[in-house]
N, C-alpha and C positions, 0 to 999 in steps of 0.2 A: 399342764403345762398347757396356754394354748398356744393355738394352732394358726396362728394369725392369715399364712395361705388358707389354707383349706379354708375357715367362720372369721370372716374380717368386718363383725358385726355383732354386739352382745344387744340386747332387745328387751326393752321390761312395759309391761301391759299391766296397767292397775287394775285390781277389779273394784275394788273400795277404798272409799277413804273414811277414819273416822276421824269427828272433830271434840274439842271442849272448845263452849265457849263459839266462836268465832274459826281460832285457830283450830288449822288440820293436827292430827295428833301421830293421827299410822294409817298409815297405804297400806294397802295387801294389793300384791299380785301376783307373774307370774315373768321372773329371771330367764333368757335365754340364753346360755356362754356351753359355747363351742358345742351346737345343732343339739342339745339338751333342758330341756326347758325344766320347770322346780320352783313352786312357790317360794314366796317371800314376802314379810315382814320389815316392811322398813320403819322404824322411828323420828320424824321428826325433832330434831331437838330446834328448827325456827323456818318458816315456811312461809314465803313471801308469794301471795295469785301479783299480778300484773287486770 
């Protein structure tokens, strides 16, 4: 359960981007929820950079 009063923010800090041609396919980093950081890998189905 999230304790929003004590931990009102979630944070993701990217550490690495894996590309295939000109598209980002995977992002690795640290996700902090409820004051605890854990490693995560996000797989991109669609990624648009400006």
